[in-house]
C-alpha beads as a LAMMPS data file, in Angstrom:
LAMMPS data file: protein, C-alpha beads

78 atoms
77 bonds

1 atom types
1 bond types

-500.0 500.0 xlo xhi
-500.0 500.0 ylo yhi
-500.0 500.0 zlo zhi

Masses

1 110.0

Atoms # bond

1 1 1 73.798 206.029 177.928
2 1 1 73.536 202.458 176.602
3 1 1 70.391 200.427 177.153
4 1 1 70.664 196.810 178.297
5 1 1 70.088 194.172 175.547
6 1 1 66.854 192.874 177.196
7 1 1 65.303 196.321 177.166
8 1 1 66.123 196.778 173.461
9 1 1 64.622 193.309 172.794
10 1 1 61.487 194.359 174.576
11 1 1 61.199 197.528 172.649
12 1 1 61.654 195.649 169.363
13 1 1 58.906 193.244 170.352
14 1 1 56.460 195.974 171.231
15 1 1 57.229 197.773 167.909
16 1 1 56.715 194.530 165.991
17 1 1 53.538 193.863 167.864
18 1 1 52.202 197.356 167.101
19 1 1 53.156 197.057 163.413
20 1 1 51.815 193.569 162.587
21 1 1 49.306 192.874 165.308
22 1 1 48.967 189.677 167.447
23 1 1 47.082 187.791 164.532
24 1 1 50.018 188.122 162.074
25 1 1 52.784 187.253 164.560
26 1 1 52.254 183.295 164.407
27 1 1 52.394 183.478 160.580
28 1 1 55.451 185.563 160.660
29 1 1 57.175 183.222 163.171
30 1 1 56.330 180.171 160.914
31 1 1 57.656 181.878 157.829
32 1 1 60.795 182.754 159.711
33 1 1 61.231 179.122 160.991
34 1 1 60.676 177.681 157.499
35 1 1 63.284 180.134 156.020
36 1 1 65.851 179.271 158.723
37 1 1 65.231 175.407 158.149
38 1 1 65.670 175.922 154.342
39 1 1 68.792 177.939 154.880
40 1 1 70.327 175.293 157.156
41 1 1 69.478 172.518 154.704
42 1 1 71.069 174.381 151.742
43 1 1 74.210 175.156 153.964
44 1 1 74.461 171.427 154.875
45 1 1 74.116 170.287 151.244
46 1 1 76.811 172.936 150.037
47 1 1 79.172 171.764 152.766
48 1 1 78.565 168.139 151.944
49 1 1 79.142 168.814 148.178
50 1 1 82.427 170.677 148.917
51 1 1 83.684 167.783 151.167
52 1 1 82.822 165.317 148.453
53 1 1 84.883 167.227 146.002
54 1 1 87.900 167.407 148.282
55 1 1 88.077 163.604 148.530
56 1 1 88.336 163.325 144.795
57 1 1 87.325 160.280 142.625
58 1 1 88.162 156.809 143.879
59 1 1 90.715 155.109 141.675
60 1 1 90.979 151.340 141.582
61 1 1 94.567 149.992 140.974
62 1 1 95.066 146.536 139.682
63 1 1 98.175 144.726 140.742
64 1 1 99.646 141.522 139.417
65 1 1 97.955 139.501 142.134
66 1 1 94.482 140.855 141.332
67 1 1 94.638 141.451 137.597
68 1 1 92.246 139.420 135.525
69 1 1 93.545 136.174 133.888
70 1 1 96.168 135.574 136.532
71 1 1 95.765 133.159 139.442
72 1 1 95.149 134.516 142.918
73 1 1 98.362 134.084 144.965
74 1 1 96.589 134.185 148.330
75 1 1 96.750 131.208 150.583
76 1 1 94.064 129.919 152.725
77 1 1 94.547 128.157 156.005
78 1 1 92.703 124.838 156.504

Bonds

1 1 1 2
2 1 2 3
3 1 3 4
4 1 4 5
5 1 5 6
6 1 6 7
7 1 7 8
8 1 8 9
9 1 9 10
10 1 10 11
11 1 11 12
12 1 12 13
13 1 13 14
14 1 14 15
15 1 15 16
16 1 16 17
17 1 17 18
18 1 18 19
19 1 19 20
20 1 20 21
21 1 21 22
22 1 22 23
23 1 23 24
24 1 24 25
25 1 25 26
26 1 26 27
27 1 27 28
28 1 28 29
29 1 29 30
30 1 30 31
31 1 31 32
32 1 32 33
33 1 33 34
34 1 34 35
35 1 35 36
36 1 36 37
37 1 37 38
38 1 38 39
39 1 39 40
40 1 40 41
41 1 41 42
42 1 42 43
43 1 43 44
44 1 44 45
45 1 45 46
46 1 46 47
47 1 47 48
48 1 48 49
49 1 49 50
50 1 50 51
51 1 51 52
52 1 52 53
53 1 53 54
54 1 54 55
55 1 55 56
56 1 56 57
57 1 57 58
58 1 58 59
59 1 59 60
60 1 60 61
61 1 61 62
62 1 62 63
63 1 63 64
64 1 64 65
65 1 65 66
66 1 66 67
67 1 67 68
68 1 68 69
69 1 69 70
70 1 70 71
71 1 71 72
72 1 72 73
73 1 73 74
74 1 74 75
75 1 75 76
76 1 76 77
77 1 77 78
């Protein structure tokens, strides 16, 4: 017979409370929170690095109108 998820969670909580005691639980919670924050940060950084690599380097192409030494052929309206 399978136990409901809430019952299993409650049993796990009681076991953790017995093993570590009520004084250690806040410290463990903070450590878990810091670990998750660091993991998320590293994941975002890796994703950002991967996305930057897919875009590739930007290449500037000079055309006859923009190459140095040639006059600009654009007209301005007055």
